[in-house]
Backbone as JSON Lines, residues from 0, in Angstrom:
{"i":0,"aa":"X","n":[216.26,150.08,69.86],"ca":[216.7,151.04,68.85],"c":[215.54,151.88,68.34]}
{"i":1,"aa":"X","n":[214.37,151.22,68.13],"ca":[213.19,151.95,67.65],"c":[212.74,153.01,68.65]}
{"i":2,"aa":"X","n":[212.81,152.68,69.95],"ca":[212.38,153.64,70.96],"c":[213.3,154.85,70.99]}
{"i":3,"aa":"X","n":[214.58,154.65,70.74],"ca":[215.52,155.78,70.72],"c":[215.22,156.68,69.53]}
{"i":4,"aa":"X","n":[214.92,156.08,68.38],"ca":[214.6,156.87,67.19],"c":[213.29,157.63,67.41]}
{"i":5,"aa":"X","n":[212.28,156.94,67.98],"ca":[211.0,157.59,68.22],"c":[211.15,158.73,69.22]}
{"i":6,"aa":"X","n":[211.96,158.52,70.25],"ca":[212.2,159.56,71.24],"c":[212.93,160.75,70.63]}
{"i":7,"aa":"X","n":[213.9,160.48,69.76],"ca":[214.63,161.56,69.09],"c":[213.71,162.36,68.18]}
{"i":8,"aa":"X","n":[212.84,161.68,67.44],"ca":[211.91,162.37,66.56],"c":[210.94,163.22,67.38]}
{"i":9,"aa":"X","n":[210.44,162.69,68.5],"ca":[209.51,163.43,69.34],"c":[210.16,164.68,69.92]}
{"i":10,"aa":"X","n":[211.41,164.56,70.37],"ca":[212.12,165.71,70.92],"c":[212.38,166.74,69.83]}
{"i":11,"aa":"X","n":[212.73,166.28,68.63],"ca":[212.97,167.2,67.52],"c":[211.67,167.91,67.13]}
{"i":12,"aa":"X","n":[210.55,167.19,67.13],"ca":[209.26,167.8,66.79],"c":[208.88,168.85,67.82]}
{"i":13,"aa":"X","n":[209.02,168.54,69.1],"ca":[208.68,169.5,70.13],"c":[209.59,170.72,70.07]}
{"i":14,"aa":"X","n":[210.82,170.5,69.72],"ca":[211.76,171.62,69.65],"c":[211.47,172.54,68.48]}
{"i":15,"aa":"X","n":[211.03,172.01,67.34],"ca":[210.79,172.85,66.17],"c":[209.39,173.44,66.14]}
{"i":16,"aa":"X","n":[208.42,172.8,66.81],"ca":[207.05,173.29,66.74],"c":[206.75,174.38,67.74]}
{"i":17,"aa":"X","n":[207.57,174.54,68.74],"ca":[207.32,175.55,69.75],"c":[206.49,175.02,70.89]}
{"i":18,"aa":"X","n":[206.1,173.75,70.84],"ca":[205.28,173.2,71.91],"c":[206.1,172.98,73.18]}
{"i":19,"aa":"X","n":[207.32,172.68,73.03],"ca":[208.16,172.38,74.18],"c":[208.82,173.6,74.77]}
{"i":20,"aa":"X","n":[208.74,174.75,74.14],"ca":[209.41,175.94,74.63],"c":[208.54,176.65,75.65]}
{"i":21,"aa":"X","n":[209.14,177.05,76.75],"ca":[208.4,177.76,77.78],"c":[208.17,179.21,77.4]}
{"i":22,"aa":"X","n":[208.93,179.73,76.45],"ca":[208.8,181.13,76.1],"c":[208.12,181.32,74.74]}
{"i":23,"aa":"X","n":[207.21,180.41,74.37],"ca":[206.5,180.58,73.11],"c":[205.52,181.75,73.23]}
{"i":24,"aa":"X","n":[205.03,182.26,72.12],"ca":[204.17,183.44,72.13],"c":[202.87,183.2,72.89]}
{"i":25,"aa":"X","n":[202.43,181.94,72.95],"ca":[201.21,181.61,73.66],"c":[201.4,181.82,75.16]}
{"i":26,"aa":"X","n":[202.6,181.54,75.66],"ca":[202.88,181.63,77.08],"c":[203.21,183.05,77.52]}
{"i":27,"aa":"X","n":[203.37,183.98,76.62],"ca":[203.78,185.33,76.98],"c":[202.64,186.17,77.52]}
{"i":28,"aa":"X","n":[201.4,185.72,77.38],"ca":[200.26,186.49,77.86],"c":[200.27,186.53,79.39]}
{"i":29,"aa":"X","n":[200.01,187.71,79.92],"ca":[199.98,187.84,81.38],"c":[198.62,187.4,81.89]}
{"i":30,"aa":"X","n":[198.53,187.28,83.2],"ca":[197.29,186.84,83.82],"c":[196.17,187.84,83.53]}
{"i":31,"aa":"X","n":[196.48,189.14,83.61],"ca":[195.44,190.14,83.36],"c":[194.98,190.12,81.9]}
{"i":32,"aa":"X","n":[195.91,189.87,80.96],"ca":[195.52,189.76,79.54],"c":[194.63,188.54,79.31]}
{"i":33,"aa":"X","n":[194.98,187.44,79.94],"ca":[194.15,186.24,79.8],"c":[192.77,186.47,80.41]}
{"i":34,"aa":"X","n":[192.72,187.2,81.52],"ca":[191.44,187.49,82.15],"c":[190.59,188.38,81.25]}
{"i":35,"aa":"X","n":[191.2,189.35,80.58],"ca":[190.47,190.22,79.66],"c":[189.95,189.44,78.46]}
{"i":36,"aa":"X","n":[190.78,188.52,77.94],"ca":[190.34,187.69,76.82],"c":[189.16,186.82,77.22]}
{"i":37,"aa":"X","n":[189.21,186.27,78.43],"ca":[188.12,185.42,78.9],"c":[186.84,186.22,79.07]}
{"i":38,"aa":"X","n":[186.94,187.43,79.64],"ca":[185.75,188.26,79.81],"c":[185.16,188.66,78.46]}
{"i":39,"aa":"X","n":[186.03,188.94,77.48],"ca":[185.54,189.28,76.14],"c":[184.84,188.08,75.5]}
{"i":40,"aa":"X","n":[185.38,186.88,75.68],"ca":[184.78,185.68,75.09],"c":[183.41,185.41,75.72]}
{"i":41,"aa":"X","n":[183.3,185.56,77.03],"ca":[182.02,185.34,77.7],"c":[181.03,186.42,77.29]}
{"i":42,"aa":"X","n":[181.5,187.65,77.12],"ca":[180.64,188.72,76.64],"c":[180.1,188.44,75.24]}
{"i":43,"aa":"X","n":[180.93,187.84,74.4],"ca":[180.5,187.48,73.05],"c":[179.4,186.42,73.11]}
{"i":44,"aa":"X","n":[179.54,185.45,74.01],"ca":[178.52,184.4,74.16],"c":[177.23,185.02,74.68]}
{"i":45,"aa":"X","n":[177.34,185.99,75.6],"ca":[176.13,186.67,76.1],"c":[175.42,187.4,74.96]}
{"i":46,"aa":"X","n":[176.19,188.01,74.07],"ca":[175.6,188.67,72.92],"c":[174.88,187.69,72.01]}
{"i":47,"aa":"X","n":[175.46,186.49,71.84],"ca":[174.8,185.45,71.05],"c":[173.48,185.04,71.69]}
{"i":48,"aa":"X","n":[173.49,184.95,73.02],"ca":[172.25,184.59,73.73],"c":[171.18,185.66,73.52]}
{"i":49,"aa":"X","n":[171.57,186.93,73.63],"ca":[170.61,188.02,73.44],"c":[170.03,188.01,72.02]}
{"i":50,"aa":"X","n":[170.88,187.75,71.02],"ca":[170.4,187.69,69.64],"c":[169.45,186.51,69.45]}
{"i":51,"aa":"X","n":[169.75,185.38,70.11],"ca":[168.89,184.21,70.0],"c":[167.55,184.46,70.67]}
{"i":52,"aa":"X","n":[167.56,185.18,71.79],"ca":[166.29,185.51,72.45],"c":[165.45,186.44,71.58]}
{"i":53,"aa":"X","n":[166.1,187.35,70.85],"ca":[165.37,188.22,69.93],"c":[164.76,187.39,68.79]}
{"i":54,"aa":"X","n":[165.49,186.4,68.29],"ca":[164.95,185.53,67.24],"c":[163.77,184.71,67.77]}
{"i":55,"aa":"X","n":[163.84,184.32,69.04],"ca":[162.75,183.57,69.65],"c":[161.49,184.43,69.76]}
{"i":56,"aa":"X","n":[161.66,185.68,70.19],"ca":[160.51,186.59,70.27],"c":[159.91,186.82,68.89]}
{"i":57,"aa":"X","n":[160.76,186.96,67.87],"ca":[160.28,187.16,66.51],"c":[159.49,185.95,66.02]}
{"i":58,"aa":"X","n":[159.98,184.75,66.33],"ca":[159.27,183.53,65.92],"c":[157.93,183.42,66.62]}
{"i":59,"aa":"X","n":[157.87,183.85,67.89],"ca":[156.59,183.82,68.61],"c":[155.6,184.79,67.99]}
{"i":60,"aa":"X","n":[156.08,185.99,67.64],"ca":[155.2,186.98,67.03],"c":[154.68,186.52,65.68]}
{"i":61,"aa":"X","n":[155.54,185.86,64.89],"ca":[155.14,185.37,63.57],"c":[154.33,184.08,63.65]}
{"i":62,"aa":"X","n":[154.3,183.45,64.81],"ca":[153.63,182.17,65.04],"c":[154.15,181.09,64.09]}
{"i":63,"aa":"X","n":[155.44,181.14,63.84],"ca":[156.09,180.12,63.02],"c":[156.55,179.0,63.95]}
{"i":64,"aa":"X","n":[155.76,177.96,64.05],"ca":[156.0,176.91,65.05],"c":[157.3,176.14,64.8]}
{"i":65,"aa":"X","n":[157.59,175.85,63.55],"ca":[158.8,175.09,63.25],"c":[160.04,175.92,63.62]}
{"i":66,"aa":"X","n":[160.04,177.2,63.28],"ca":[161.16,178.06,63.61],"c":[161.24,178.27,65.11]}
{"i":67,"aa":"X","n":[160.1,178.39,65.78],"ca":[160.06,178.57,67.23],"c":[160.69,177.37,67.93]}
{"i":68,"aa":"X","n":[160.33,176.17,67.51],"ca":[160.92,174.97,68.12],"c":[162.43,174.9,67.89]}
{"i":69,"aa":"X","n":[162.85,175.21,66.68],"ca":[164.27,175.15,66.33],"c":[165.08,176.16,67.14]}
{"i":70,"aa":"X","n":[164.59,177.4,67.21],"ca":[165.31,178.44,67.96],"c":[165.3,178.13,69.44]}
{"i":71,"aa":"X","n":[164.18,177.66,69.97],"ca":[164.09,177.35,71.39],"c":[165.06,176.24,71.77]}
{"i":72,"aa":"X","n":[165.15,175.23,70.94],"ca":[166.06,174.12,71.2],"c":[167.52,174.6,71.23]}
{"i":73,"aa":"X","n":[167.88,175.43,70.27],"ca":[169.24,175.96,70.24],"c":[169.52,176.92,71.38]}
{"i":74,"aa":"X","n":[168.52,177.71,71.76],"ca":[168.69,178.67,72.85],"c":[168.9,177.97,74.18]}
{"i":75,"aa":"X","n":[168.2,176.89,74.4],"ca":[168.38,176.13,75.64],"c":[169.83,175.62,75.74]}
{"i":76,"aa":"X","n":[170.33,175.07,74.65],"ca":[171.71,174.58,74.65],"c":[172.71,175.74,74.8]}
{"i":77,"aa":"X","n":[172.41,176.87,74.17],"ca":[173.3,178.03,74.26],"c":[173.34,178.57,75.68]}
{"i":78,"aa":"X","n":[172.22,178.57,76.38],"ca":[172.2,179.02,77.77],"c":[173.02,178.09,78.66]}
{"i":79,"aa":"X","n":[172.98,176.8,78.37],"ca":[173.8,175.85,79.12],"c":[175.29,176.09,78.91]}
{"i":80,"aa":"X","n":[175.67,176.36,77.66],"ca":[177.08,176.64,77.36],"c":[177.5,177.95,78.02]}
{"i":81,"aa":"X","n":[176.62,178.95,78.01],"ca":[176.91,180.23,78.66],"c":[177.1,180.04,80.15]}
{"i":82,"aa":"X","n":[176.28,179.22,80.77],"ca":[176.41,178.94,82.21],"c":[177.77,178.32,82.51]}
{"i":83,"aa":"X","n":[178.19,177.38,81.68],"ca":[179.51,176.77,81.88],"c":[180.61,177.8,81.71]}
{"i":84,"aa":"X","n":[180.51,178.64,80.68],"ca":[181.53,179.65,80.43],"c":[181.6,180.65,81.58]}
{"i":85,"aa":"X","n":[180.45,181.04,82.12],"ca":[180.45,181.97,83.25],"c":[181.06,181.33,84.49]}
{"i":86,"aa":"X","n":[180.78,180.04,84.72],"ca":[181.39,179.34,85.85],"c":[182.91,179.31,85.71]}
{"i":87,"aa":"X","n":[183.37,179.0,84.5],"ca":[184.82,179.0,84.26],"c":[185.41,180.4,84.43]}
{"i":88,"aa":"X","n":[184.65,181.42,84.05],"ca":[185.14,182.79,84.21],"c":[185.29,183.14,85.68]}
{"i":89,"aa":"X","n":[184.31,182.76,86.51],"ca":[184.4,183.04,87.94],"c":[185.59,182.31,88.56]}
{"i":90,"aa":"X","n":[185.78,181.05,88.15],"ca":[186.95,180.31,88.63],"c":[188.24,180.97,88.18]}
{"i":91,"aa":"X","n":[188.27,181.43,86.93],"ca":[189.45,182.1,86.39],"c":[189.75,183.37,87.17]}
{"i":92,"aa":"X","n":[188.72,184.14,87.5],"ca":[188.93,185.37,88.25],"c":[189.47,185.07,89.65]}
{"i":93,"aa":"X","n":[188.97,184.01,90.28],"ca":[189.48,183.63,91.6],"c":[190.93,183.17,91.51]}
{"i":94,"aa":"X","n":[191.26,182.41,90.47],"ca":[192.64,181.95,90.29],"c":[193.56,183.13,89.95]}
{"i":95,"aa":"X","n":[193.04,184.12,89.24],"ca":[193.84,185.3,88.9],"c":[194.17,186.09,90.16]}
{"i":96,"aa":"X","n":[193.23,186.19,91.1],"ca":[193.49,186.89,92.36],"c":[194.55,186.18,93.18]}
{"i":97,"aa":"X","n":[194.56,184.85,93.09],"ca":[195.54,184.06,93.83],"c":[196.87,184.0,93.09]}
{"i":98,"aa":"X","n":[196.89,184.42,91.83],"ca":[198.12,184.42,91.04],"c":[198.48,183.06,90.47]}
{"i":99,"aa":"X","n":[197.53,182.16,90.36],"ca":[197.77,180.82,89.84],"c":[197.66,180.86,88.31]}
{"i":100,"aa":"X","n":[198.78,181.09,87.65],"ca":[198.79,181.29,86.2],"c":[198.39,180.04,85.43]}
{"i":101,"aa":"X","n":[198.79,178.88,85.92],"ca":[198.46,177.64,85.21],"c":[196.95,177.4,85.21]}
{"i":102,"aa":"X","n":[196.29,177.66,86.33],"ca":[194.83,177.47,86.38],"c":[194.1,178.54,85.56]}
{"i":103,"aa":"X","n":[194.67,179.76,85.5],"ca":[194.07,180.8,84.67],"c":[194.15,180.39,83.21]}
{"i":104,"aa":"X","n":[195.28,179.84,82.81],"ca":[195.46,179.39,81.42],"c":[194.48,178.25,81.09]}
{"i":105,"aa":"X","n":[194.29,177.34,82.05],"ca":[193.36,176.23,81.84],"c":[191.93,176.76,81.73]}
{"i":106,"aa":"X","n":[191.56,177.7,82.59],"ca":[190.23,178.28,82.54],"c":[189.98,179.01,81.23]}
{"i":107,"aa":"X","n":[190.99,179.73,80.73],"ca":[190.86,180.42,79.45],"c":[190.65,179.42,78.32]}
{"i":108,"aa":"X","n":[191.36,178.3,78.38],"ca":[191.17,177.25,77.37],"c":[189.76,176.68,77.39]}
{"i":109,"aa":"X","n":[189.23,176.48,78.59],"ca":[187.87,175.95,78.7],"c":[186.84,176.98,78.2]}
{"i":110,"aa":"X","n":[187.08,178.25,78.47],"ca":[186.17,179.29,77.99],"c":[186.24,179.38,76.46]}
{"i":111,"aa":"X","n":[187.43,179.22,75.9],"ca":[187.55,179.24,74.44],"c":[186.81,178.06,73.81]}
{"i":112,"aa":"X","n":[186.87,176.9,74.45],"ca":[186.13,175.74,73.95],"c":[184.63,176.01,74.02]}
{"i":113,"aa":"X","n":[184.17,176.6,75.12],"ca":[182.75,176.94,75.25],"c":[182.36,177.97,74.19]}
{"i":114,"aa":"X","n":[183.27,178.9,73.89],"ca":[182.99,179.9,72.85],"c":[182.83,179.28,71.48]}
{"i":115,"aa":"X","n":[183.67,178.29,71.17],"ca":[183.54,177.59,69.87],"c":[182.2,176.85,69.79]}
{"i":116,"aa":"X","n":[181.82,176.2,70.88],"ca":[180.53,175.49,70.89],"c":[179.38,176.48,70.76]}
{"i":117,"aa":"X","n":[179.51,177.64,71.41],"ca":[178.47,178.67,71.32],"c":[178.36,179.2,69.88]}
{"i":118,"aa":"X","n":[179.49,179.34,69.2],"ca":[179.45,179.77,67.8],"c":[178.72,178.76,66.93]}
{"i":119,"aa":"X","n":[178.96,177.47,67.18],"ca":[178.25,176.43,66.44],"c":[176.74,176.51,66.69]}
{"i":120,"aa":"X","n":[176.37,176.68,67.96],"ca":[174.95,176.78,68.29],"c":[174.34,178.04,67.7]}
{"i":121,"aa":"X","n":[175.09,179.14,67.72],"ca":[174.58,180.39,67.15],"c":[174.33,180.24,65.65]}
{"i":122,"aa":"X","n":[175.24,179.59,64.95],"ca":[175.02,179.4,63.51],"c":[173.82,178.5,63.26]}
{"i":123,"aa":"X","n":[173.61,177.51,64.13],"ca":[172.45,176.64,63.99],"c":[171.16,177.42,64.26]}
{"i":124,"aa":"X","n":[171.19,178.32,65.24],"ca":[170.01,179.13,65.54],"c":[169.72,180.09,64.4]}
{"i":125,"aa":"X","n":[170.78,180.68,63.83],"ca":[170.57,181.62,62.73],"c":[170.03,180.92,61.49]}
{"i":126,"aa":"X","n":[170.29,179.64,61.34],"ca":[169.79,178.93,60.16],"c":[168.36,178.42,60.36]}
{"i":127,"aa":"X","n":[167.81,178.57,61.54],"ca":[166.42,178.14,61.78],"c":[165.48,179.0,60.95]}
{"i":128,"aa":"X","n":[164.64,178.34,60.2],"ca":[163.65,179.07,59.41],"c":[164.23,179.67,58.16]}
{"i":129,"aa":"X","n":[165.43,179.28,57.79],"ca":[166.03,179.81,56.57],"c":[165.53,179.05,55.36]}
{"i":130,"aa":"X","n":[166.44,178.63,54.51],"ca":[166.03,177.91,53.29],"c":[165.26,176.63,53.59]}
{"i":131,"aa":"X","n":[165.5,176.02,54.75],"ca":[164.81,174.77,55.06],"c":[163.36,175.01,55.45]}
{"i":132,"aa":"X","n":[162.99,176.27,55.78],"ca":[161.62,176.53,56.18],"c":[160.64,176.32,55.01]}
{"i":133,"aa":"X","n":[161.12,176.44,53.78],"ca":[160.25,176.25,52.64],"c":[159.72,174.82,52.57]}
{"i":134,"aa":"X","n":[160.44,173.88,53.16],"ca":[160.0,172.49,53.17],"c":[158.99,172.19,54.25]}
{"i":135,"aa":"X","n":[158.71,173.13,55.13],"ca":[157.77,172.92,56.21],"c":[156.42,173.49,55.81]}
{"i":136,"aa":"X","n":[155.38,172.69,55.95],"ca":[154.04,173.13,55.58],"c":[153.25,173.35,56.85]}
{"i":137,"aa":"X","n":[152.76,174.56,57.01],"ca":[151.87,174.87,58.13],"c":[150.5,175.16,57.57]}
{"i":138,"aa":"X","n":[149.49,174.45,58.01],"ca":[148.14,174.65,57.49],"c":[147.89,173.76,56.29]}
{"i":139,"aa":"X","n":[146.98,174.21,55.42],"ca":[146.6,173.45,54.24],"c":[147.68,173.54,53.17]}
{"i":140,"aa":"X","n":[148.09,172.41,52.61],"ca":[149.07,172.48,51.52],"c":[148.41,172.98,50.22]}
{"i":141,"aa":"X","n":[149.17,173.66,49.43],"ca":[148.7,174.17,48.15],"c":[149.36,173.35,47.06]}
{"i":142,"aa":"X","n":[148.54,172.75,46.19],"ca":[149.06,171.92,45.11],"c":[148.88,172.68,43.8]}
{"i":143,"aa":"X","n":[149.95,172.87,43.09],"ca":[149.9,173.54,41.8],"c":[150.23,172.5,40.74]}
{"i":144,"aa":"X","n":[149.32,172.3,39.79],"ca":[149.55,171.33,38.72],"c":[149.93,172.07,37.46]}
{"i":145,"aa":"X","n":[150.92,171.57,36.82],"ca":[151.37,172.15,35.56],"c":[151.36,171.04,34.52]}
{"i":146,"aa":"X","n":[150.58,171.22,33.48],"ca":[150.51,170.24,32.41],"c":[151.33,170.76,31.23]}
{"i":147,"aa":"X","n":[152.29,169.98,30.84],"ca":[153.13,170.35,29.71],"c":[152.33,170.13,28.42]}
{"i":148,"aa":"X","n":[152.2,171.15,27.59],"ca":[151.4,171.0,26.36],"c":[152.03,170.04,25.35]}
{"i":149,"aa":"X","n":[153.3,169.73,25.5],"ca":[153.95,168.82,24.56],"c":[153.66,167.36,24.86]}
{"i":150,"aa":"X","n":[153.15,167.06,26.04],"ca":[152.87,165.68,26.41],"c":[151.48,165.29,25.9]}
{"i":151,"aa":"X","n":[151.3,164.04,25.48],"ca":[149.97,163.6,25.03],"c":[149.02,163.5,26.21]}
{"i":152,"aa":"X","n":[147.74,163.77,25.93],"ca":[146.74,163.75,26.99],"c":[146.14,162.36,27.21]}
{"i":153,"aa":"X","n":[146.16,161.5,26.19],"ca":[145.58,160.18,26.35],"c":[146.57,159.26,27.08]}
{"i":154,"aa":"X","n":[145.98,158.3,27.75],"ca":[146.77,157.35,28.53],"c":[147.31,156.28,27.59]}
{"i":155,"aa":"X","n":[148.61,156.06,27.55],"ca":[149.16,155.02,26.66],"c":[148.74,153.62,27.07]}
{"i":156,"aa":"X","n":[148.33,153.43,28.28],"ca":[147.91,152.09,28.72],"c":[146.55,151.72,28.13]}
{"i":157,"aa":"X","n":[145.78,152.72,27.67],"ca":[144.49,152.43,27.06],"c":[144.66,151.67,25.74]}
{"i":158,"aa":"X","n":[145.8,151.8,25.1],"ca":[146.04,151.14,23.82],"c":[146.4,149.67,23.98]}
{"i":159,"aa":"X","n":[146.7,149.23,25.17],"ca":[147.07,147.84,25.42],"c":[145.82,146.98,25.55]}
{"i":160,"aa":"X","n":[145.93,145.75,25.09],"ca":[144.82,144.8,25.23],"c":[144.94,144.11,26.58]}
{"i":161,"aa":"X","n":[143.82,143.86,27.17],"ca":[143.84,143.2,28.46],"c":[143.72,141.7,28.27]}
{"i":162,"aa":"X","n":[144.4,140.96,29.07],"ca":[144.34,139.5,29.07],"c":[143.43,139.07,30.19]}
{"i":163,"aa":"X","n":[142.62,138.13,29.93],"ca":[141.75,137.58,30.96],"c":[142.43,136.36,31.54]}
{"i":164,"aa":"X","n":[142.57,136.37,32.82],"ca":[143.2,135.26,33.51],"c":[142.13,134.46,34.24]}
{"i":165,"aa":"X","n":[142.19,133.16,34.08],"ca":[141.29,132.27,34.8],"c":[142.09,131.58,35.88]}
{"i":166,"aa":"X","n":[141.73,131.85,37.09],"ca":[142.43,131.25,38.21],"c":[141.55,130.14,38.75]}
{"i":167,"aa":"X","n":[142.09,128.94,38.83],"ca":[141.34,127.81,39.37],"c":[142.25,127.02,40.28]}
{"i":168,"aa":"X","n":[141.64,126.18,41.02],"ca":[142.37,125.37,41.97],"c":[143.25,124.36,41.24]}
{"i":169,"aa":"X","n":[144.49,124.14,41.74],"ca":[145.36,123.17,41.07],"c":[144.84,121.74,41.25]}
{"i":170,"aa":"X","n":[145.31,120.89,40.38],"ca":[144.91,119.49,40.44],"c":[145.41,118.85,41.73]}
{"i":171,"aa":"X","n":[144.76,117.79,42.11],"ca":[145.13,117.08,43.35],"c":[146.53,116.51,43.23]}
{"i":172,"aa":"X","n":[146.92,116.14,42.05],"ca":[148.26,115.57,41.87],"c":[149.35,116.63,41.78]}
{"i":173,"aa":"X","n":[148.95,117.89,41.79],"ca":[149.92,118.99,41.66],"c":[150.68,119.17,42.97]}
{"i":174,"aa":"X","n":[151.96,119.55,42.88],"ca":[152.73,119.78,44.11],"c":[152.29,121.07,44.81]}
{"i":175,"aa":"X","n":[151.5,121.91,44.15],"ca":[151.06,123.18,44.75],"c":[149.69,123.07,45.43]}
{"i":176,"aa":"X","n":[149.11,121.87,45.48],"ca":[147.79,121.69,46.03],"c":[147.77,121.86,47.5]}
């Protein structure tokens, strides 16, 4: 009985959510439209790579080592994601020529996933050397001391009396001997 109820609920959910319909708005895109979307997404990732390379050149010119390391690390990962997206694009173009709509749709999904990862990496690259750079010290640190005039200058511990402690060996009968 439980399986029948669960099956009925699942069928009702698929029917109302549009996931089970073959004519949902997601499925209405033609192969050429999906190919254009994929090319635009890969182009956007290429633009992110170009911007990251410009940030890397800027960090090299400024000789900001912490920012250089951060941008370089993100750029390497971004280039890897771009390589994957381009590979999926080439596969998508080959599948589009063959008219294999299901594989084109799968390739577009993979390119969209790579695009989301590239956006995450791009935001990480853009944050390199931002507010967190103030916490990085390059060269000699500068210490600025500020003395509050309302605080007393004498040490309060100077007013305490010191106790003299005599430490000697415990007796032979002691359990600590």
